[in-house]
KOLNU-998421 format. One record per residue: residue number from 1; x, y, z of N, C-alpha, C in turn. Coordinates in pm, whole numbers, plus 50000, padded with zeros to 5 digits. Layout:
N
<pt NUM,<X,Y,Z>,<X,Y,Z>,<X,Y,Z>>
...
END
This chain:
333
<pt 1,<57841,82223,08429>,<57972,82232,08496>,<58023,82374,08501>>
<pt 2,<58007,82445,08387>,<58054,82584,08382>,<57973,82675,08472>>
<pt 3,<57841,82643,08479>,<57756,82724,08566>,<57793,82702,08713>>
<pt 4,<57825,82583,08749>,<57864,82554,08889>,<57990,82629,08927>>
<pt 5,<58084,82633,08834>,<58210,82706,08862>,<58184,82855,08877>>
<pt 6,<58090,82908,08790>,<58057,83051,08796>,<57993,83087,08929>>
<pt 7,<57900,82999,08977>,<57835,83025,09105>,<57936,83021,09220>>
<pt 8,<58031,82928,09211>,<58134,82919,09315>,<58220,83044,09319>>
<pt 9,<58258,83096,09200>,<58341,83217,09194>,<58268,83338,09249>>
<pt 10,<58139,83346,09219>,<58061,83460,09271>,<58049,83454,09424>>
<pt 11,<58033,83330,09474>,<58024,83314,09620>,<58154,83357,09687>>
<pt 12,<58267,83320,09627>,<58396,83362,09682>,<58411,83513,09680>>
<pt 13,<58366,83574,09571>,<58376,83721,09557>,<58296,83791,09666>>
<pt 14,<58175,83740,09692>,<58090,83801,09795>,<58155,83788,09933>>
<pt 15,<58217,83667,09955>,<58283,83646,10083>,<58400,83741,10103>>
<pt 16,<58480,83759,09997>,<58593,83851,10004>,<58547,83993,10033>>
<pt 17,<58441,84038,09964>,<58389,84174,09986>,<58340,84192,10128>>
<pt 18,<58270,84086,10181>,<58216,84096,10316>,<58328,84110,10418>>
<pt 19,<58432,84026,10399>,<58546,84033,10490>,<58617,84168,10482>>
<pt 20,<58632,84219,10358>,<58702,84347,10338>,<58629,84463,10405>>
<pt 21,<58499,84474,10379>,<58424,84588,10433>,<58409,84579,10584>>
<pt 22,<58401,84453,10633>,<58395,84437,10780>,<58525,84484,10845>>
<pt 23,<58638,84449,10780>,<58769,84490,10831>,<58785,84642,10829>>
<pt 24,<58740,84705,10717>,<58748,84851,10707>,<58665,84918,10814>>
<pt 25,<58543,84866,10834>,<58454,84926,10935>,<58514,84917,11073>>
<pt 26,<58573,84798,11103>,<58633,84782,11235>,<58753,84873,11255>>
<pt 27,<58834,84887,11149>,<58951,84977,11158>,<58908,85120,11179>>
<pt 28,<58794,85161,11118>,<58744,85299,11138>,<58699,85322,11280>>
<pt 29,<58629,85217,11335>,<58585,85229,11474>,<58704,85240,11568>>
<pt 30,<58806,85153,11542>,<58927,85159,11626>,<58995,85294,11616>>
<pt 31,<58998,85351,11494>,<59060,85483,11476>,<58985,85590,11553>>
<pt 32,<58849,85580,11548>,<58769,85678,11622>,<58794,85665,11771>>
<pt 33,<58805,85538,11813>,<58832,85519,11956>,<58967,85576,11996>>
<pt 34,<59066,85556,11910>,<59198,85611,11939>,<59196,85763,11942>>
<pt 35,<59115,85825,11854>,<59110,85971,11849>,<59027,86032,11962>>
<pt 36,<58953,85954,12036>,<58865,86008,12140>,<58942,86061,12260>>
<pt 37,<59069,86025,12285>,<59149,86074,12396>,<59231,86197,12358>>
<pt 38,<59289,86268,12465>,<59374,86384,12443>,<59518,86339,12419>>
<pt 39,<59581,86405,12328>,<59725,86388,12316>,<59793,86477,12419>>
<pt 40,<59920,86457,12442>,<59996,86537,12539>,<59997,86683,12498>>
<pt 41,<60012,86708,12370>,<60015,86847,12322>,<59880,86914,12346>>
<pt 42,<59771,86839,12315>,<59637,86895,12337>,<59615,86926,12485>>
<pt 43,<59663,86839,12573>,<59647,86861,12717>,<59723,86985,12762>>
<pt 44,<59845,87001,12710>,<59924,87120,12746>,<59854,87246,12701>>
<pt 45,<59796,87245,12580>,<59726,87362,12529>,<59605,87395,12615>>
<pt 46,<59529,87292,12655>,<59411,87314,12739>,<59451,87375,12874>>
<pt 47,<59557,87319,12936>,<59604,87372,13064>,<59648,87517,13050>>
<pt 48,<59717,87549,12939>,<59764,87686,12917>,<59647,87781,12901>>
<pt 49,<59544,87739,12830>,<59426,87824,12810>,<59355,87849,12943>>
<pt 50,<59341,87742,13023>,<59277,87758,13154>,<59358,87853,13242>>
<pt 51,<59491,87838,13239>,<59577,87929,13317>,<59562,88073,13275>>
<pt 52,<59554,88094,13143>,<59537,88230,13092>,<59404,88289,13136>>
<pt 53,<59297,88208,13128>,<59166,88256,13170>,<59164,88290,13319>>
<pt 54,<59229,88204,13400>,<59235,88232,13544>,<59311,88360,13574>>
<pt 55,<59422,88383,13504>,<59499,88505,13526>,<59418,88628,13489>>
<pt 56,<59340,88619,13381>,<59255,88731,13341>,<59147,88757,13444>>
<pt 57,<59089,88650,13496>,<58984,88665,13597>,<59041,88726,13725>>
<pt 58,<59158,88676,13769>,<59220,88729,13891>,<59258,88876,13873>>
<pt 59,<59311,88911,13756>,<59346,89051,13730>,<59222,89139,13735>>
<pt 60,<59111,89089,13678>,<58987,89166,13680>,<58935,89184,13822>>
<pt 61,<58946,89076,13903>,<58901,89085,14042>,<58987,89184,14120>>
<pt 62,<59119,89177,14102>,<59209,89269,14172>,<59183,89413,14130>>
<pt 63,<59161,89434,13999>,<59131,89569,13951>,<59002,89620,14010>>
<pt 64,<58903,89532,14019>,<58775,89572,14078>,<58791,89608,14224>>
<pt 65,<58871,89528,14297>,<58893,89556,14439>,<58966,89689,14457>>
<pt 66,<59069,89714,14375>,<59143,89840,14387>,<59054,89958,14351>>
<pt 67,<58966,89939,14252>,<58874,90047,14217>,<58784,90080,14335>>
<pt 68,<58740,89976,14406>,<58658,89999,14525>,<58736,90067,14636>>
<pt 69,<58861,90024,14657>,<58945,90088,14760>,<58975,90233,14725>>
<pt 70,<59002,90257,14597>,<59030,90394,14554>,<58908,90483,14574>>
<pt 71,<58790,90430,14544>,<58666,90506,14563>,<58645,90538,14711>>
<pt 72,<58673,90439,14800>,<58657,90462,14943>,<58759,90564,14992>>
<pt 73,<58882,90557,14938>,<58986,90652,14975>,<58943,90794,14939>>
<pt 74,<58889,90810,14818>,<58843,90942,14774>,<58725,90989,14859>>
<pt 75,<58637,90895,14895>,<58522,90931,14979>,<58568,90982,15116>>
<pt 76,<58669,90915,15175>,<58724,90963,15302>,<58775,91106,15290>>
<pt 77,<58850,91131,15184>,<58907,91263,15162>,<58796,91367,15146>>
<pt 78,<58692,91328,15076>,<58577,91418,15057>,<58512,91451,15191>>
<pt 79,<58493,91350,15276>,<58430,91372,15406>,<58516,91462,15496>>
<pt 80,<58647,91445,15490>,<58736,91532,15569>,<58725,91675,15520>>
<pt 81,<58720,91692,15387>,<58702,91827,15331>,<58572,91891,15376>>
<pt 82,<58466,91814,15381>,<58337,91866,15427>,<58342,91900,15576>>
<pt 83,<58419,91821,15651>,<58435,91851,15794>,<58508,91984,15814>>
<pt 84,<58606,92013,15727>,<58672,92143,15733>,<58573,92256,15708>>
<pt 85,<58482,92234,15613>,<58379,92333,15586>,<58288,92351,15708>>
<pt 86,<58255,92239,15773>,<58171,92246,15892>,<58238,92321,16005>>
<pt 87,<58369,92300,16020>,<58445,92372,16122>,<58443,92521,16092>>
<pt 88,<58464,92556,15967>,<58464,92698,15928>,<58327,92761,15952>>
<pt 89,<58221,92687,15925>,<58087,92739,15951>,<58066,92767,16099>>
<pt 90,<58126,92682,16184>,<58107,92696,16328>,<58193,92806,16390>>
<pt 91,<58315,92826,16337>,<58411,92915,16401>,<58454,93033,16315>>
<pt 92,<58413,93038,16192>,<58446,93150,16105>,<58581,93140,16038>>
<pt 93,<58663,93045,16079>,<58794,93020,16017>,<58813,92870,16003>>
<pt 94,<58906,92832,15920>,<58942,92692,15911>,<59035,92657,16027>>
<pt 95,<59045,92530,16064>,<59133,92494,16176>,<59280,92517,16144>>
<pt 96,<59358,92531,16248>,<59503,92543,16231>,<59562,92409,16187>>
<pt 97,<59675,92418,16119>,<59746,92294,16088>,<59800,92230,16214>>
<pt 98,<59836,92313,16310>,<59876,92267,16443>,<59857,92382,16538>>
<pt 99,<59829,92350,16666>,<59813,92455,16765>,<59939,92463,16851>>
<pt 100,<59931,92535,16962>,<60051,92561,17042>,<60108,92433,17103>>
<pt 101,<60028,92327,17112>,<60079,92200,17161>,<60093,92097,17048>>
<pt 102,<60087,92146,16926>,<60109,92064,16808>,<60002,91957,16784>>
<pt 103,<59881,91980,16828>,<59771,91893,16790>,<59734,91922,16644>>
<pt 104,<59699,91818,16571>,<59669,91833,16428>,<59527,91882,16406>>
<pt 105,<59502,91926,16283>,<59365,91964,16247>,<59274,91841,16248>>
<pt 106,<59332,91722,16236>,<59253,91599,16244>,<59181,91589,16378>>
<pt 107,<59249,91637,16483>,<59187,91638,16616>,<59079,91745,16622>>
<pt 108,<59108,91861,16566>,<59016,91974,16575>,<58881,91946,16511>>
<pt 109,<58879,91867,16403>,<58753,91846,16329>,<58681,91718,16372>>
<pt 110,<58725,91655,16480>,<58657,91533,16525>,<58507,91554,16546>>
<pt 111,<58462,91664,16608>,<58318,91682,16623>,<58244,91687,16488>>
<pt 112,<58307,91743,16386>,<58244,91751,16254>,<58243,91616,16183>>
<pt 113,<58319,91521,16235>,<58320,91385,16180>,<58241,91289,16269>>
<pt 114,<58153,91346,16352>,<58068,91269,16442>,<58151,91188,16543>>
<pt 115,<58261,91249,16585>,<58348,91188,16685>,<58358,91278,16808>>
<pt 116,<58246,91340,16845>,<58244,91430,16959>,<58292,91366,17088>>
<pt 117,<58246,91245,17124>,<58293,91183,17249>,<58444,91163,17252>>
<pt 118,<58503,91126,17137>,<58649,91111,17132>,<58717,91245,17150>>
<pt 119,<58661,91350,17091>,<58718,91484,17105>,<58716,91529,17251>>
<pt 120,<58611,91494,17323>,<58601,91533,17464>,<58707,91467,17550>>
<pt 121,<58764,91359,17503>,<58867,91288,17579>,<59007,91347,17557>>
<pt 122,<59022,91436,17461>,<59153,91494,17431>,<59192,91591,17542>>
<pt 123,<59311,91577,17594>,<59362,91668,17697>,<59450,91772,17629>>
<pt 124,<59389,91886,17594>,<59462,91992,17525>,<59557,92067,17617>>
<pt 125,<59518,92086,17740>,<59590,92179,17827>,<59691,92111,17919>>
<pt 126,<59653,92000,17981>,<59738,91940,18083>,<59847,91851,18023>>
<pt 127,<59833,91813,17898>,<59930,91720,17842>,<59955,91753,17695>>
<pt 128,<60075,91720,17648>,<60109,91743,17508>,<60050,91634,17421>>
<pt 129,<60059,91657,17290>,<60003,91561,17196>,<60070,91424,17210>>
<pt 130,<60195,91422,17250>,<60267,91296,17266>,<60268,91247,17410>>
<pt 131,<60194,91314,17497>,<60194,91279,17639>,<60115,91153,17671>>
<pt 132,<60133,91105,17794>,<60070,90981,17838>,<59919,90992,17840>>
<pt 133,<59867,91105,17882>,<59722,91119,17894>,<59652,91112,17760>>
<pt 134,<59722,91148,17654>,<59662,91144,17521>,<59696,91017,17443>>
<pt 135,<59761,90923,17512>,<59796,90797,17448>,<59674,90722,17396>>
<pt 136,<59563,90715,17473>,<59445,90644,17420>,<59390,90705,17292>>
<pt 137,<59404,90836,17278>,<59356,90902,17156>,<59444,90862,17038>>
<pt 138,<59574,90864,17059>,<59666,90827,16951>,<59646,90683,16906>>
<pt 139,<59596,90598,16996>,<59579,90457,16964>,<59438,90424,16914>>
<pt 140,<59357,90526,16896>,<59221,90504,16846>,<59221,90501,16694>>
<pt 141,<59168,90395,16639>,<59162,90380,16494>,<59038,90448,16438>>
<pt 142,<59058,90534,16339>,<58947,90599,16270>,<58958,90565,16122>>
<pt 143,<58864,90486,16074>,<58870,90440,15936>,<58871,90555,15836>>
<pt 144,<58807,90665,15872>,<58799,90778,15779>,<58935,90841,15756>>
<pt 145,<59031,90819,15845>,<59166,90872,15828>,<59261,90772,15763>>
<pt 146,<59209,90659,15717>,<59292,90554,15661>,<59249,90524,15517>>
<pt 147,<59342,90533,15424>,<59313,90494,15286>,<59327,90342,15274>>
<pt 148,<59221,90270,15236>,<59230,90124,15230>,<59326,90071,15125>>
<pt 149,<59366,90155,15029>,<59464,90110,14929>,<59602,90095,14990>>
<pt 150,<59627,90161,15103>,<59758,90153,15167>,<59755,90053,15283>>
<pt 151,<59685,90086,15387>,<59669,89992,15498>,<59762,90013,15615>>
<pt 152,<59875,90084,15596>,<59971,90098,15706>,<59926,90198,15812>>
<pt 153,<59829,90282,15780>,<59781,90377,15880>,<59714,90305,15997>>
<pt 154,<59665,90184,15972>,<59593,90111,16076>,<59683,90022,16160>>
<pt 155,<59816,90033,16141>,<59909,89948,16214>,<59978,90030,16324>>
<pt 156,<59972,89982,16447>,<60037,90051,16557>,<60183,90012,16566>>
<pt 157,<60270,90112,16568>,<60411,90082,16592>,<60488,90203,16639>>
<pt 158,<60456,90324,16590>,<60530,90444,16628>,<60480,90491,16765>>
<pt 159,<60539,90439,16872>,<60492,90474,17005>,<60351,90425,17029>>
<pt 160,<60316,90310,16968>,<60182,90253,16978>,<60074,90347,16925>>
<pt 161,<60111,90432,16830>,<60014,90525,16774>,<59968,90478,16637>>
<pt 162,<59857,90533,16592>,<59805,90505,16459>,<59828,90626,16370>>
<pt 163,<59834,90604,16241>,<59865,90711,16148>,<59745,90755,16066>>
<pt 164,<59771,90843,15970>,<59668,90889,15879>,<59723,90893,15738>>
<pt 165,<59636,90865,15642>,<59673,90867,15501>,<59649,91003,15437>>
<pt 166,<59602,91101,15515>,<59563,91230,15459>,<59631,91344,15534>>
<pt 167,<59691,91434,15458>,<59766,91546,15517>,<59714,91678,15462>>
<pt 168,<59745,91785,15535>,<59701,91919,15496>,<59812,91998,15429>>
<pt 169,<59775,92084,15335>,<59869,92164,15258>,<59911,92289,15334>>
<pt 170,<60045,92303,15358>,<60090,92425,15426>,<60177,92513,15336>>
<pt 171,<60173,92492,15204>,<60235,92591,15117>,<60324,92536,15009>>
<pt 172,<60401,92625,14951>,<60484,92593,14834>,<60634,92604,14862>>
<pt 173,<60669,92616,14989>,<60811,92626,15026>,<60832,92741,15122>>
<pt 174,<60843,92709,15251>,<60851,92811,15356>,<60970,92903,15335>>
<pt 175,<61084,92850,15294>,<61204,92932,15287>,<61193,93044,15183>>
<pt 176,<61105,93027,15084>,<61089,93129,14981>,<60955,93201,14990>>
<pt 177,<60847,93127,15020>,<60713,93185,15013>,<60640,93191,15147>>
<pt 178,<60706,93146,15256>,<60640,93146,15385>,<60533,93039,15392>>
<pt 179,<60445,93053,15490>,<60336,92957,15509>,<60216,93003,15426>>
<pt 180,<60224,92980,15296>,<60123,93034,15205>,<60020,92930,15161>>
<pt 181,<60010,92820,15237>,<59915,92716,15202>,<59781,92733,15270>>
<pt 182,<59701,92629,15263>,<59568,92630,15323>,<59576,92631,15475>>
<pt 183,<59684,92575,15529>,<59703,92570,15674>,<59825,92653,15712>>
<pt 184,<59808,92785,15733>,<59922,92869,15774>,<59955,92845,15920>>
<pt 185,<60072,92892,15961>,<60109,92882,16100>,<60029,92982,16182>>
<pt 186,<60007,92951,16308>,<59931,93042,16393>,<59782,93020,16378>>
<pt 187,<59708,93125,16354>,<59562,93116,16342>,<59523,93043,16214>>
<pt 188,<59401,92986,16215>,<59351,92920,16096>,<59321,93019,15986>>
<pt 189,<59316,92972,15864>,<59293,93059,15749>,<59149,93109,15746>>
<pt 190,<59136,93236,15718>,<59004,93296,15696>,<58970,93282,15548>>
<pt 191,<58848,93239,15514>,<58814,93225,15372>,<58841,93351,15291>>
<pt 192,<58824,93468,15353>,<58850,93593,15281>,<58998,93609,15250>>
<pt 193,<59084,93544,15328>,<59227,93554,15305>,<59278,93455,15202>>
<pt 194,<59190,93367,15156>,<59229,93273,15051>,<59191,93339,14918>>
<pt 195,<59274,93433,14878>,<59240,93520,14765>,<59243,93449,14630>>
<pt 196,<59310,93334,14623>,<59309,93258,14498>,<59175,93188,14477>>
<pt 197,<59095,93181,14583>,<58967,93112,14576>,<58976,92972,14631>>
<pt 198,<58874,92931,14704>,<58874,92798,14764>,<58882,92688,14658>>
<pt 199,<58821,92710,14545>,<58819,92607,14441>,<58953,92592,14371>>
<pt 200,<59045,92687,14393>,<59176,92682,14329>,<59290,92656,14428>>
<pt 201,<59254,92631,14554>,<59355,92613,14658>,<59343,92474,14718>>
<pt 202,<59450,92396,14709>,<59450,92261,14765>,<59446,92266,14917>>
<pt 203,<59362,92183,14975>,<59352,92175,15120>,<59414,92046,15174>>
<pt 204,<59388,91934,15105>,<59429,91803,15154>,<59480,91718,15040>>
<pt 205,<59565,91623,15073>,<59605,91523,14975>,<59643,91395,15048>>
<pt 206,<59672,91293,14971>,<59710,91164,15026>,<59860,91157,15053>>
<pt 207,<59897,91079,15153>,<60037,91047,15177>,<60047,90898,15204>>
<pt 208,<60168,90843,15189>,<60192,90704,15225>,<60256,90700,15363>>
<pt 209,<60196,90624,15450>,<60236,90622,15591>,<60364,90540,15609>>
<pt 210,<60449,90587,15699>,<60572,90513,15731>,<60539,90372,15777>>
<pt 211,<60628,90278,15743>,<60604,90138,15782>,<60730,90072,15839>>
<pt 212,<60821,90153,15892>,<60946,90106,15953>,<61042,90044,15852>>
<pt 213,<61015,90064,15724>,<61107,90018,15620>,<61146,90138,15534>>
<pt 214,<61255,90121,15459>,<61308,90232,15382>,<61244,90238,15242>>
<pt 215,<61112,90241,15241>,<61039,90260,15116>,<61054,90404,15071>>
<pt 216,<61082,90423,14945>,<61121,90554,14893>,<61019,90664,14924>>
<pt 217,<60891,90633,14916>,<60788,90736,14933>,<60728,90741,15073>>
<pt 218,<60782,90663,15166>,<60729,90660,15302>,<60826,90717,15406>>
<pt 219,<60945,90749,15363>,<61051,90791,15455>,<61076,90941,15442>>
<pt 220,<61116,91004,15550>,<61163,91142,15547>,<61315,91137,15538>>
<pt 221,<61368,91170,15418>,<61510,91152,15390>,<61593,91273,15432>>
<pt 222,<61715,91251,15480>,<61804,91363,15512>,<61869,91417,15386>>
<pt 223,<61892,91546,15382>,<61958,91609,15267>,<62058,91714,15316>>
<pt 224,<62141,91759,15225>,<62233,91868,15256>,<62150,91996,15273>>
<pt 225,<62169,92071,15381>,<62088,92191,15404>,<62102,92294,15290>>
<pt 226,<61989,92341,15242>,<61983,92450,15143>,<61863,92536,15182>>
<pt 227,<61887,92630,15271>,<61776,92697,15335>,<61757,92843,15296>>
<pt 228,<61842,92899,15214>,<61822,93038,15173>,<61708,93044,15070>>
<pt 229,<61639,93158,15060>,<61528,93169,14965>,<61567,93134,14821>>
<pt 230,<61688,93165,14783>,<61731,93141,14645>,<61765,92994,14618>>
<pt 231,<61769,92912,14723>,<61810,92773,14706>,<61694,92674,14702>>
<pt 232,<61572,92723,14696>,<61458,92632,14699>,<61462,92531,14585>>
<pt 233,<61488,92577,14464>,<61485,92487,14349>,<61601,92387,14355>>
<pt 234,<61717,92429,14405>,<61829,92336,14420>,<61794,92229,14523>>
<pt 235,<61730,92272,14632>,<61688,92176,14734>,<61585,92079,14677>>
<pt 236,<61490,92132,14599>,<61387,92046,14538>,<61450,91942,14447>>
<pt 237,<61549,91983,14368>,<61616,91888,14278>,<61691,91782,14357>>
<pt 238,<61756,91825,14466>,<61829,91730,14550>,<61734,91627,14610>>
<pt 239,<61619,91672,14657>,<61523,91582,14720>,<61463,91486,14617>>
<pt 240,<61434,91536,14500>,<61370,91455,14398>,<61457,91337,14356>>
<pt 241,<61588,91355,14365>,<61681,91250,14321>,<61756,91186,14437>>
<pt 242,<61707,91206,14559>,<61778,91155,14677>,<61794,91004,14667>>
<pt 243,<61912,90956,14704>,<61940,90813,14703>,<61897,90753,14836>>
<pt 244,<61806,90657,14835>,<61762,90594,14960>,<61879,90533,15037>>
<pt 245,<61878,90553,15166>,<61981,90497,15252>,<61915,90462,15385>>
<pt 246,<61994,90424,15481>,<61937,90390,15611>,<61946,90508,15707>>
<pt 247,<61951,90628,15650>,<61959,90746,15736>,<61828,90819,15753>>
<pt 248,<61722,90773,15685>,<61594,90843,15691>,<61509,90801,15810>>
<pt 249,<61405,90882,15835>,<61310,90853,15942>,<61202,90760,15888>>
<pt 250,<61183,90648,15954>,<61092,90546,15903>,<60964,90531,15985>>
<pt 251,<60936,90626,16074>,<60815,90608,16155>,<60739,90736,16183>>
<pt 252,<60770,90847,16116>,<60702,90972,16147>,<60610,91021,16035>>
<pt 253,<60622,90968,15916>,<60538,91015,15805>,<60396,90965,15826>>
<pt 254,<60307,91058,15865>,<60168,91022,15893>,<60142,90975,16035>>
<pt 255,<60247,90967,16118>,<60234,90916,16255>,<60276,91021,16356>>
<pt 256,<60200,91032,16467>,<60064,90985,16485>,<59965,91081,16420>>
<pt 257,<59843,91040,16399>,<59746,91125,16331>,<59708,91245,16416>>
<pt 258,<59739,91241,16542>,<59707,91352,16631>,<59808,91465,16627>>
<pt 259,<59926,91440,16570>,<60036,91537,16573>,<60036,91625,16449>>
<pt 260,<60021,91755,16467>,<60022,91847,16354>,<60159,91906,16333>>
<pt 261,<60229,91861,16231>,<60360,91917,16200>,<60398,91874,16059>>
<pt 262,<60496,91943,16004>,<60544,91912,15870>,<60598,91769,15866>>
<pt 263,<60552,91691,15770>,<60596,91554,15757>,<60514,91456,15838>>
<pt 264,<60446,91501,15940>,<60358,91415,16017>,<60219,91413,15951>>
<pt 265,<60150,91526,15960>,<60015,91534,15903>,<60000,91655,15810>>
<pt 266,<60112,91714,15771>,<60111,91827,15678>,<60206,91799,15562>>
<pt 267,<60167,91839,15442>,<60251,91823,15324>,<60265,91958,15255>>
<pt 268,<60348,91966,15152>,<60357,92091,15076>,<60371,92063,14926>>
<pt 269,<60378,92170,14850>,<60376,92161,14704>,<60512,92196,14643>>
<pt 270,<60619,92165,14712>,<60752,92186,14654>,<60773,92091,14537>>
<pt 271,<60735,91965,14556>,<60748,91863,14452>,<60611,91804,14419>>
<pt 272,<60592,91757,14296>,<60463,91697,14257>,<60437,91566,14330>>
<pt 273,<60320,91507,14310>,<60287,91380,14378>,<60384,91267,14344>>
<pt 274,<60394,91176,14441>,<60475,91055,14428>,<60623,91084,14403>>
<pt 275,<60673,91185,14474>,<60816,91213,14482>,<60860,91191,14627>>
<pt 276,<60989,91181,14654>,<61036,91162,14791>,<61003,91283,14880>>
<pt 277,<61011,91261,15010>,<60997,91367,15109>,<61128,91380,15184>>
<pt 278,<61172,91506,15210>,<61306,91528,15266>,<61305,91636,15372>>
<pt 279,<61383,91612,15476>,<61416,91718,15570>,<61517,91812,15504>>
<pt 280,<61523,91933,15549>,<61620,92029,15497>,<61714,92065,15611>>
<pt 281,<61815,91980,15630>,<61901,92000,15746>,<61820,91980,15873>>
<pt 282,<61836,92072,15966>,<61761,92065,16093>,<61637,92154,16091>>
<pt 283,<61614,92223,15980>,<61498,92313,15968>,<61380,92235,15910>>
<pt 284,<61305,92175,15999>,<61198,92085,15958>,<61098,92154,15866>>
<pt 285,<61057,92276,15899>,<60954,92343,15821>,<60998,92373,15678>>
<pt 286,<61128,92382,15656>,<61179,92411,15522>,<61196,92286,15435>>
<pt 287,<61152,92173,15484>,<61164,92050,15408>,<61062,92040,15296>>
<pt 288,<61078,91935,15216>,<60983,91904,15108>,<60906,91778,15148>>
<pt 289,<60774,91790,15153>,<60689,91679,15198>,<60585,91652,15090>>
<pt 290,<60611,91550,15011>,<60533,91526,14890>,<60415,91433,14917>>
<pt 291,<60301,91461,14856>,<60191,91365,14864>,<60224,91240,14784>>
<pt 292,<60160,91130,14818>,<60184,91005,14746>,<60066,90912,14771>>
<pt 293,<60048,90817,14681>,<59938,90722,14695>,<59973,90590,14631>>
<pt 294,<59890,90489,14656>,<59903,90359,14592>,<59823,90352,14463>>
<pt 295,<59755,90461,14427>,<59678,90462,14303>,<59773,90491,14187>>
<pt 296,<59773,90411,14084>,<59867,90432,13974>,<59853,90569,13909>>
<pt 297,<59966,90640,13896>,<59967,90762,13815>,<59946,90893,13885>>
<pt 298,<59914,90894,14014>,<59891,91022,14080>,<59833,91008,14219>>
<pt 299,<59767,91113,14267>,<59710,91113,14401>,<59586,91204,14402>>
<pt 300,<59493,91173,14491>,<59374,91256,14507>,<59407,91381,14588>>
<pt 301,<59349,91493,14545>,<59364,91621,14615>,<59226,91678,14640>>
<pt 302,<59202,91722,14763>,<59077,91789,14797>,<59103,91939,14806>>
<pt 303,<59020,92017,14739>,<59038,92162,14738>,<58953,92227,14847>>
<pt 304,<58977,92357,14867>,<58915,92428,14978>,<58764,92431,14974>>
<pt 305,<58704,92421,14854>,<58559,92421,14844>,<58500,92281,14858>>
<pt 306,<58586,92180,14876>,<58539,92044,14897>,<58546,91953,14775>>
<pt 307,<58571,92007,14656>,<58575,91920,14539>,<58708,91846,14531>>
<pt 308,<58707,91730,14467>,<58825,91646,14455>,<58878,91646,14312>>
<pt 309,<59010,91627,14302>,<59075,91616,14172>,<59186,91514,14182>>
<pt 310,<59195,91424,14084>,<59306,91330,14079>,<59418,91397,14002>>
<pt 311,<59526,91431,14071>,<59638,91503,14011>,<59745,91402,13970>>
<pt 312,<59784,91405,13844>,<59879,91308,13791>,<60021,91343,13832>>
<pt 313,<60106,91241,13828>,<60245,91258,13872>,<60321,91362,13790>>
<pt 314,<60291,91370,13661>,<60365,91462,13574>,<60293,91595,13555>>
<pt 315,<60214,91634,13655>,<60149,91765,13650>,<60255,91874,13632>>
<pt 316,<60222,91978,13557>,<60313,92090,13540>,<60344,92151,13677>>
<pt 317,<60472,92170,13706>,<60513,92217,13839>,<60453,92353,13872>>
<pt 318,<60440,92439,13771>,<60381,92572,13797>,<60235,92559,13839>>
<pt 319,<60162,92468,13776>,<60022,92444,13813>,<60015,92387,13954>>
<pt 320,<60103,92291,13982>,<60105,92228,14115>,<60137,92330,14224>>
<pt 321,<60233,92416,14199>,<60267,92520,14298>,<60150,92618,14315>>
<pt 322,<60083,92649,14205>,<59968,92741,14213>,<59857,92681,14299>>
<pt 323,<59835,92549,14287>,<59737,92483,14374>,<59776,92497,14520>>
<pt 324,<59907,92498,14547>,<59953,92499,14684>,<59948,92634,14751>>
<pt 325,<59933,92741,14673>,<59930,92878,14728>,<59787,92925,14747>>
<pt 326,<59762,92995,14857>,<59627,93046,14882>,<59612,93193,14846>>
<pt 327,<59726,93263,14825>,<59716,93409,14819>,<59800,93468,14706>>
<pt 328,<59789,93410,14588>,<59853,93473,14471>,<60000,93443,14460>>
<pt 329,<60069,93533,14391>,<60212,93518,14360>,<60237,93395,14272>>
<pt 330,<60131,93352,14201>,<60143,93232,14118>,<60242,93252,14004>>
<pt 331,<60258,93376,13958>,<60350,93402,13847>,<60493,93367,13883>>
<pt 332,<60524,93366,14014>,<60661,93336,14058>,<60694,93189,14038>>
<pt 333,<60594,93106,14018>,<60619,92963,14006>,<60651,92927,13860>>
END
């Protein structure tokens, strides 16, 4: 009798253990199943990580594209500089910044840029640079004159003309130093007359083309006239801090590429890169015309010997003025 009771108790114990462990196993499986899905917090974290990765990828792609555009912009400037050298080899002097009908040096060097047929279509004598006969030339797009980082040079709007992202250096301030840049008035510069040396004299730089809007670095701003030789620095300070208004010219900076004149296709070294450009009363030549670019921190400059330099915005003004002069007097800066 006692043995029968013992066997019955053991059987019950085994049954209880079997039920218990089966229940535990099932609860573990259910827990694993419950844990196999995402919680709301986990989903938010995953979405945030994916968003961060996408932003990093897009930033890298944009940086890569801008690096390519900047390289192409510099290459264009280099080719224009070499074309100036080719012109000098052919004629013994560099081209004028503008001739008696105000055609730009961009027109003069077309044959050196393998644009001889276009050059043959230019009417130098019978019509002015802004005349009807030269309208087809003004409307011709030349990629080498357009910096891809900007893009506005390729848009027709100023009298249906196209612009240029590259301008020539005509000095450090006409009212004080005359036309002492790479492109003097009248005849083109003779290499022997560039006494500072071609490698130390800026020939070309970038500009931002007008786009019919009052963008600070694309407009030629009006200022109070300060035209005496002693007022150059006061004028420079006024221009540097000019308050944008709706009184500036919004379609002549860089337009048209065929027109050689201050503010159109010529710049100067009164102010460093990426500063405003200003008329000086009605005396256009005495204005300040600053180079500018879409490249962060500065602008590319091509020197007389053809080499390029990226000049930063905070370049020492004396160094910048020295680059702008072809014939000494650097101590005055």
